[in-house]
MDAnalysis code that builds the backbone (N, CA, C; Angstrom):
import MDAnalysis as mda
import numpy as np

u = mda.Universe.empty(456, n_residues=152, atom_resindex=np.repeat(np.arange(152), 3), trajectory=True)
u.add_TopologyAttr("name", ["N", "CA", "C"] * 152)
u.add_TopologyAttr("resid", np.arange(1, 153))
u.add_TopologyAttr("resname", ["MET", "LYS", "LEU", "LYS", "PRO", "GLU", "GLU", "GLU", "VAL", "ARG", "LEU", "ASN", "HIS", "ILE", "LEU", "ALA", "PRO", "ILE", "LYS", "ASN", "ASP", "GLU", "ARG", "VAL", "GLN", "ASP", "MET", "LYS", "ASN", "TYR", "ILE", "GLN", "HIS", "GLY", "ARG", "ILE", "THR", "THR", "PHE", "GLU", "HIS", "VAL", "GLU", "SER", "VAL", "THR", "ARG", "LEU", "SER", "TYR", "TRP", "ILE", "ASN", "LYS", "ARG", "PHE", "HIS", "LEU", "GLY", "GLY", "ASP", "ASP", "ARG", "VAL", "LEU", "SER", "ILE", "GLY", "ALA", "PHE", "LEU", "HIS", "ASP", "TYR", "TYR", "LEU", "TYR", "ASP", "TRP", "HIS", "GLU", "THR", "ASP", "ASP", "GLY", "HIS", "GLY", "LEU", "HIS", "GLY", "PHE", "SER", "HIS", "SER", "LYS", "THR", "ALA", "LYS", "ASP", "ASN", "ALA", "VAL", "GLU", "HIS", "PHE", "GLY", "ILE", "GLY", "LYS", "HIS", "THR", "GLN", "SER", "VAL", "ILE", "GLU", "SER", "HIS", "MET", "TRP", "PRO", "LEU", "ASN", "ILE", "THR", "LYS", "LEU", "PRO", "ARG", "SER", "ARG", "GLU", "ALA", "TRP", "ILE", "VAL", "CYS", "VAL", "ALA", "ASP", "LYS", "CYS", "VAL", "SER", "THR", "LYS", "GLU", "THR", "LEU", "LEU", "CYS", "ARG"])
u.atoms.positions = np.array([
    [10.287, -1.023, 38.782],
    [10.972, -2.309, 38.544],
    [10.347, -3.158, 39.587],
    [9.665, -4.071, 39.105],
    [8.957, -5.097, 40.051],
    [9.336, -6.410, 39.559],
    [9.780, -7.260, 40.520],
    [9.916, -8.733, 40.204],
    [8.632, -9.513, 40.263],
    [8.648, -10.428, 39.481],
    [7.508, -11.432, 39.431],
    [7.480, -12.270, 40.560],
    [6.388, -12.709, 41.053],
    [6.307, -13.582, 42.407],
    [7.422, -14.728, 42.424],
    [7.375, -15.418, 41.178],
    [8.342, -16.524, 41.086],
    [9.763, -16.111, 41.071],
    [10.058, -14.860, 40.698],
    [11.468, -14.399, 40.788],
    [11.850, -13.904, 42.205],
    [10.806, -13.419, 42.857],
    [10.980, -13.097, 44.317],
    [11.293, -14.369, 45.161],
    [10.600, -15.531, 44.743],
    [10.865, -16.825, 45.545],
    [12.385, -17.250, 45.206],
    [12.584, -17.202, 43.976],
    [13.965, -17.622, 43.591],
    [15.016, -16.784, 44.153],
    [14.861, -15.424, 44.206],
    [15.907, -14.627, 44.735],
    [15.974, -14.916, 46.327],
    [14.948, -14.949, 46.922],
    [14.998, -15.264, 48.461],
    [15.569, -16.550, 48.639],
    [15.397, -17.572, 47.820],
    [15.879, -18.878, 48.085],
    [17.550, -18.863, 47.961],
    [17.843, -18.041, 46.916],
    [19.386, -18.045, 46.825],
    [19.983, -17.267, 48.060],
    [19.392, -16.157, 48.326],
    [19.924, -15.204, 49.473],
    [19.762, -15.548, 50.797],
    [18.806, -16.284, 51.186],
    [18.340, -16.569, 52.455],
    [19.555, -16.787, 53.433],
    [20.361, -17.900, 53.055],
    [21.547, -18.116, 53.986],
    [22.555, -16.938, 54.163],
    [22.721, -16.146, 53.235],
    [23.551, -15.042, 53.338],
    [22.854, -13.889, 54.089],
    [21.666, -13.597, 53.812],
    [20.957, -12.464, 54.270],
    [20.713, -12.514, 55.970],
    [20.546, -13.802, 56.440],
    [20.333, -13.977, 57.796],
    [21.581, -14.163, 58.527],
    [22.742, -14.140, 58.012],
    [24.085, -14.170, 58.744],
    [24.318, -12.848, 59.517],
    [24.677, -12.955, 60.698],
    [24.769, -11.801, 61.622],
    [25.753, -10.876, 61.104],
    [26.883, -11.344, 60.440],
    [27.816, -10.378, 60.004],
    [27.189, -9.462, 58.797],
    [26.323, -10.051, 58.037],
    [25.622, -9.379, 56.873],
    [24.670, -8.406, 57.506],
    [23.883, -8.949, 58.541],
    [23.020, -8.053, 59.248],
    [23.795, -6.723, 59.823],
    [25.011, -6.879, 60.054],
    [25.724, -5.703, 60.639],
    [25.846, -4.643, 59.499],
    [25.676, -4.820, 58.394],
    [25.583, -3.824, 57.203],
    [24.490, -2.842, 57.476],
    [23.503, -3.159, 58.322],
    [22.392, -2.190, 58.595],
    [22.850, -1.145, 59.448],
    [24.086, -1.197, 60.092],
    [24.660, -0.208, 61.086],
    [25.583, 0.906, 60.411],
    [25.833, 0.626, 58.974],
    [26.501, 1.527, 58.241],
    [25.774, 2.169, 57.110],
    [25.942, 3.523, 57.110],
    [25.364, 4.398, 56.152],
    [26.151, 4.219, 54.771],
    [25.407, 4.209, 53.682],
    [26.077, 3.912, 52.342],
    [26.102, 5.281, 51.615],
    [24.882, 5.791, 51.238],
    [24.606, 6.955, 50.581],
    [23.454, 7.752, 51.369],
    [23.631, 9.063, 51.519],
    [22.582, 9.726, 52.064],
    [22.117, 9.209, 53.503],
    [20.860, 8.659, 53.582],
    [20.329, 7.962, 54.702],
    [20.148, 6.312, 54.584],
    [20.494, 5.916, 53.446],
    [20.614, 4.602, 52.965],
    [21.626, 3.729, 53.641],
    [21.384, 2.605, 54.315],
    [22.284, 1.857, 54.903],
    [22.937, 0.952, 53.814],
    [24.159, 0.394, 54.122],
    [24.719, -0.585, 53.228],
    [23.864, -1.772, 52.956],
    [23.171, -2.164, 53.854],
    [22.265, -3.404, 53.611],
    [21.201, -3.025, 52.692],
    [20.512, -1.851, 52.868],
    [19.502, -1.389, 51.850],
    [20.001, -1.278, 50.508],
    [21.345, -0.641, 50.464],
    [22.033, -0.521, 49.197],
    [22.207, -1.674, 48.409],
    [22.721, -2.714, 49.095],
    [22.947, -3.978, 48.394],
    [21.671, -4.783, 48.105],
    [20.567, -4.559, 48.882],
    [19.311, -5.135, 48.397],
    [18.943, -4.536, 47.138],
    [18.918, -3.209, 47.121],
    [18.579, -2.488, 45.881],
    [19.196, -2.909, 44.691],
    [20.558, -2.893, 44.704],
    [21.491, -3.368, 43.728],
    [21.148, -4.789, 43.320],
    [21.001, -5.636, 44.160],
    [20.698, -7.096, 43.945],
    [19.345, -7.100, 43.171],
    [18.256, -6.521, 43.650],
    [16.960, -6.485, 42.940],
    [17.001, -5.887, 41.378],
    [17.792, -4.894, 41.390],
    [17.828, -4.124, 40.030],
    [18.691, -5.191, 39.148],
    [19.715, -5.646, 39.531],
    [20.483, -6.654, 38.789],
    [19.692, -7.809, 38.408],
    [19.096, -8.417, 39.199],
    [18.041, -9.448, 38.846],
    [17.151, -9.159, 37.884],
    [16.405, -7.923, 37.954],
    [15.522, -7.487, 37.148],
    [16.077, -7.251, 35.741],
    [17.135, -6.528, 35.533],
    [17.739, -6.258, 34.483],
    [18.193, -7.583, 33.653],
    [18.712, -8.595, 34.435],
    [18.966, -9.824, 33.818],
    [17.808, -10.623, 33.203],
    [16.787, -10.634, 33.849],
    [15.522, -11.235, 33.534],
    [14.848, -10.438, 32.394],
    [14.614, -9.164, 32.504],
    [13.872, -8.483, 31.550],
    [14.498, -8.269, 30.235],
    [15.936, -8.152, 30.164],
    [16.580, -8.109, 28.890],
    [17.076, -9.354, 28.409],
    [16.706, -10.523, 29.260],
    [17.136, -11.913, 28.829],
    [18.515, -11.958, 28.542],
    [19.305, -11.536, 29.507],
    [20.802, -11.511, 29.307],
    [21.482, -12.932, 29.680],
    [20.783, -13.733, 30.321],
    [21.211, -15.169, 30.559],
    [22.376, -15.319, 31.591],
    [22.393, -14.230, 32.505],
    [23.461, -14.326, 33.597],
    [22.975, -15.353, 34.543],
    [23.934, -16.041, 35.295],
    [23.753, -17.069, 36.210],
    [23.011, -16.336, 37.521],
    [21.783, -16.801, 37.733],
    [20.966, -16.259, 38.847],
    [21.807, -16.276, 40.144],
    [22.453, -17.339, 40.379],
    [23.184, -17.362, 41.755],
    [24.355, -16.564, 41.852],
    [25.173, -16.581, 40.795],
    [26.459, -15.717, 40.679],
    [25.984, -14.297, 40.820],
    [25.065, -13.978, 39.958],
    [24.633, -12.453, 39.980],
    [24.150, -12.153, 41.252],
    [23.217, -12.880, 41.902],
    [22.657, -12.381, 43.114],
    [23.480, -12.309, 44.304],
    [24.405, -13.433, 44.431],
    [25.282, -13.371, 45.699],
    [26.402, -12.277, 45.319],
    [26.876, -12.092, 44.208],
    [27.889, -11.091, 43.835],
    [27.250, -9.806, 43.977],
    [26.072, -9.476, 43.549],
    [25.352, -8.220, 43.838],
    [25.211, -7.951, 45.340],
    [24.808, -8.947, 46.076],
    [24.378, -8.673, 47.450],
    [25.636, -8.553, 48.308],
    [26.787, -9.137, 47.965],
    [28.066, -8.933, 48.778],
    [28.975, -7.868, 48.173],
    [28.520, -7.153, 47.097],
    [29.502, -6.307, 46.480],
    [30.043, -5.263, 47.422],
    [29.252, -4.937, 48.470],
    [29.701, -3.865, 49.305],
    [29.774, -4.472, 50.809],
    [30.391, -5.685, 50.968],
    [30.445, -6.427, 52.079],
    [31.907, -6.107, 52.796],
    [32.099, -4.935, 52.953],
    [33.462, -4.303, 53.565],
    [33.419, -4.172, 55.150],
    [32.098, -3.971, 55.687],
    [31.803, -3.973, 57.060],
    [32.673, -2.978, 57.857],
    [32.674, -1.680, 57.450],
    [33.098, -0.547, 58.201],
    [32.407, 0.560, 57.781],
    [32.557, 1.756, 58.491],
    [31.881, 2.996, 58.162],
    [32.940, 3.757, 57.220],
    [32.737, 3.859, 55.943],
    [33.564, 4.379, 55.034],
    [33.866, 6.051, 55.209],
    [32.793, 6.488, 56.011],
    [32.949, 8.034, 56.226],
    [34.005, 8.276, 57.158],
    [34.471, 7.338, 57.968],
    [35.491, 7.535, 58.985],
    [36.913, 7.331, 58.367],
    [37.243, 8.438, 57.731],
    [38.661, 8.307, 56.882],
    [39.885, 8.166, 57.885],
    [39.748, 8.439, 59.169],
    [40.908, 8.403, 60.137],
    [41.227, 6.845, 60.303],
    [40.284, 5.921, 60.016],
    [40.546, 4.569, 60.187],
    [41.120, 3.912, 58.892],
    [41.718, 4.595, 58.063],
    [42.340, 4.140, 57.015],
    [41.565, 3.909, 55.851],
    [40.260, 4.357, 55.854],
    [39.399, 4.146, 54.691],
    [39.246, 5.419, 53.572],
    [40.351, 6.154, 53.746],
    [40.499, 7.351, 52.797],
    [40.269, 7.140, 51.390],
    [40.656, 5.908, 50.865],
    [40.669, 5.549, 49.564],
    [39.717, 4.456, 49.229],
    [38.566, 4.584, 50.003],
    [37.466, 3.682, 50.027],
    [37.026, 3.158, 48.471],
    [36.770, 4.257, 47.763],
    [36.320, 3.922, 46.354],
    [37.219, 2.937, 45.546],
    [38.522, 3.124, 45.981],
    [39.466, 2.223, 45.261],
    [39.879, 0.701, 45.989],
    [39.450, 0.838, 47.280],
    [39.930, -0.325, 47.984],
    [38.753, -1.371, 48.458],
    [37.570, -0.744, 48.584],
    [36.477, -1.637, 49.325],
    [36.097, -2.807, 48.382],
    [36.171, -2.715, 47.229],
    [35.830, -3.898, 46.465],
    [36.668, -5.146, 46.826],
    [37.941, -4.905, 47.033],
    [38.776, -5.924, 47.349],
    [38.493, -6.611, 48.869],
    [38.248, -5.493, 49.768],
    [37.860, -5.789, 51.187],
    [36.642, -6.633, 51.076],
    [35.589, -6.194, 50.356],
    [34.291, -6.932, 50.343],
    [34.504, -8.451, 49.667],
    [35.391, -8.521, 48.626],
    [35.644, -9.711, 48.087],
    [36.300, -10.585, 49.035],
    [37.247, -10.195, 49.820],
    [38.114, -11.007, 50.704],
    [37.112, -11.455, 51.920],
    [36.298, -10.478, 52.361],
    [35.308, -10.859, 53.384],
    [34.238, -11.891, 52.811],
    [33.859, -11.816, 51.690],
    [32.914, -12.743, 51.098],
    [33.499, -14.129, 50.935],
    [34.832, -14.164, 50.650],
    [35.540, -15.398, 50.538],
    [35.802, -16.102, 51.839],
    [35.998, -15.185, 52.743],
    [36.351, -15.854, 54.118],
    [34.987, -16.328, 54.814],
    [34.000, -15.432, 54.705],
    [32.707, -15.926, 55.493],
    [31.921, -16.890, 54.740],
    [31.945, -16.842, 53.421],
    [30.915, -17.576, 52.524],
    [31.551, -18.543, 51.478],
    [32.916, -18.453, 51.410],
    [33.569, -19.390, 50.593],
    [33.149, -19.269, 49.027],
    [32.765, -18.075, 48.636],
    [32.283, -17.801, 47.202],
    [33.343, -18.274, 46.163],
    [32.961, -18.537, 45.025],
    [33.823, -19.028, 43.861],
    [34.344, -17.815, 43.223],
    [35.298, -18.244, 42.298],
    [36.247, -17.101, 41.492],
    [35.079, -16.233, 40.658],
    [34.062, -16.835, 40.139],
    [33.244, -16.191, 39.232],
    [32.469, -14.949, 39.922],
    [31.980, -15.440, 41.135],
    [31.313, -14.383, 42.092],
    [32.238, -13.370, 42.542],
    [33.483, -13.843, 42.936],
    [34.552, -12.889, 43.429],
    [34.961, -11.798, 42.377],
    [34.890, -12.262, 41.083],
    [35.239, -11.206, 40.100],
    [33.984, -10.152, 39.835],
    [32.744, -10.589, 40.183],
    [31.587, -9.676, 40.219],
    [31.829, -8.673, 41.188],
    [32.243, -9.128, 42.505],
    [32.385, -8.118, 43.515],
    [33.567, -7.207, 43.235],
    [34.727, -7.819, 42.795],
    [35.979, -7.004, 42.662],
    [35.825, -5.958, 41.612],
    [34.895, -6.235, 40.551],
    [34.975, -5.336, 39.458],
    [33.788, -4.282, 39.361],
    [32.958, -4.317, 40.571],
    [31.869, -3.368, 40.537],
    [32.071, -1.990, 40.439],
    [33.341, -1.608, 40.780],
    [33.739, -0.090, 40.847],
    [34.423, 0.350, 39.479],
    [34.435, -0.472, 38.477],
    [34.923, -0.117, 37.303],
    [33.961, 1.173, 36.768],
    [34.579, 2.146, 36.208],
    [35.808, 2.417, 35.666],
    [36.729, 3.171, 36.768],
    [36.352, 3.406, 38.022],
    [37.043, 3.980, 38.961],
    [38.343, 3.091, 39.140],
    [38.088, 1.808, 39.451],
    [39.228, 0.875, 39.351],
    [39.408, 0.396, 38.002],
    [40.272, 1.138, 37.374],
    [40.379, 0.926, 35.784],
    [40.910, -0.407, 35.392],
    [41.689, -1.016, 36.401],
    [42.157, -2.405, 36.114],
    [41.367, -3.557, 36.426],
    [40.196, -3.241, 36.956],
    [39.268, -4.268, 37.375],
    [37.987, -4.282, 36.493],
    [38.300, -4.516, 35.149],
    [37.239, -4.360, 34.169],
    [36.307, -5.722, 34.376],
    [35.005, -5.474, 34.433],
    [33.977, -6.591, 34.401],
    [34.237, -7.519, 33.350],
    [34.480, -8.776, 33.555],
    [34.695, -9.805, 32.543],
    [33.656, -10.835, 32.320],
    [32.422, -10.612, 32.839],
    [31.311, -11.550, 32.599],
    [29.976, -10.755, 32.694],
    [28.944, -11.327, 32.081],
    [27.768, -10.636, 32.066],
    [27.251, -10.317, 33.464],
    [27.432, -11.130, 34.271],
    [26.965, -10.901, 35.678],
    [27.688, -9.602, 36.127],
    [29.102, -9.511, 35.951],
    [29.875, -8.477, 36.637],
    [29.472, -7.203, 35.705],
    [29.030, -7.141, 34.610],
    [28.576, -6.075, 33.752],
    [27.413, -5.558, 34.402],
    [26.348, -6.486, 34.617],
    [25.125, -6.180, 35.084],
    [25.031, -5.369, 36.560],
    [25.958, -6.019, 37.441],
    [25.991, -5.502, 38.791],
    [26.733, -4.148, 38.719],
    [27.720, -4.034, 37.800],
    [28.482, -2.742, 37.700],
    [27.558, -1.568, 37.379],
    [26.683, -1.791, 36.278],
    [25.614, -0.924, 35.829],
    [24.480, -0.614, 36.881],
    [24.078, -1.758, 37.576],
    [23.068, -1.588, 38.563],
    [23.498, -0.839, 39.681],
    [24.652, -1.055, 40.122],
    [25.374, -0.253, 41.176],
    [25.356, 1.200, 40.801],
    [25.926, 1.593, 39.683],
    [25.856, 2.845, 39.371],
    [24.400, 3.629, 39.372],
    [23.488, 3.021, 38.819],
    [22.086, 3.429, 38.805],
    [21.702, 3.628, 40.273],
    [21.648, 2.694, 41.091],
    [21.179, 2.685, 42.440],
    [21.946, 3.849, 43.133],
    [23.330, 3.809, 43.026],
    [24.189, 4.846, 43.814],
    [23.889, 6.314, 43.397],
    [23.596, 6.433, 42.147],
    [23.313, 7.759, 41.693],
    [21.923, 8.265, 42.337],
    [20.947, 7.426, 42.240],
    [19.689, 7.579, 42.847],
    [19.740, 7.897, 44.347],
    [20.499, 7.080, 44.989],
    [20.714, 7.209, 46.400],
    [21.298, 8.667, 46.727],
    [22.402, 8.895, 46.111],
    [23.176, 10.020, 46.382],
    [22.364, 11.308, 45.921],
    [21.631, 11.279, 44.997],
    [20.906, 12.600, 44.623],
    [19.605, 12.698, 45.295],
    [18.929, 11.669, 45.608],
    [17.507, 11.706, 46.008],
    [17.320, 11.290, 47.540],
    [18.280, 10.739, 48.229],
    [18.001, 10.279, 49.521],
    [18.843, 11.139, 50.615],
    [18.929, 12.235, 50.475],
    [19.642, 13.138, 51.474],
    [18.751, 13.746, 52.296],
])
């Protein structure tokens, strides 16, 4: 999965203000799956989401898709520490990530729904309701499976 040079430029343009934020950079301090940090994970999900959207001509909004994908796990804690109240992380982190993204970046409703529904079907009531949400949901499952199985 390789993005074209013009796609790289577009994606970097969309994400630059977010990726350079110190709170976002803090995601490099948390492990997501295996030895992969949360920052690396969201980068992979974002790139795959963007690639899927472009290669299959799905017509998703580049900005909503990219920001939603990049902030989908913007929960800012170590989910392996269950003593800190993160025992139900799989069910709760999408809301935490959405709330953080709203507070720190003022994201709109469409992007909020991408973040909040990425854990479907585990969060059965948070059905993806846009093409961007479906793309991120699928990309997250693909990347998470790869990281969990191959990056230990």
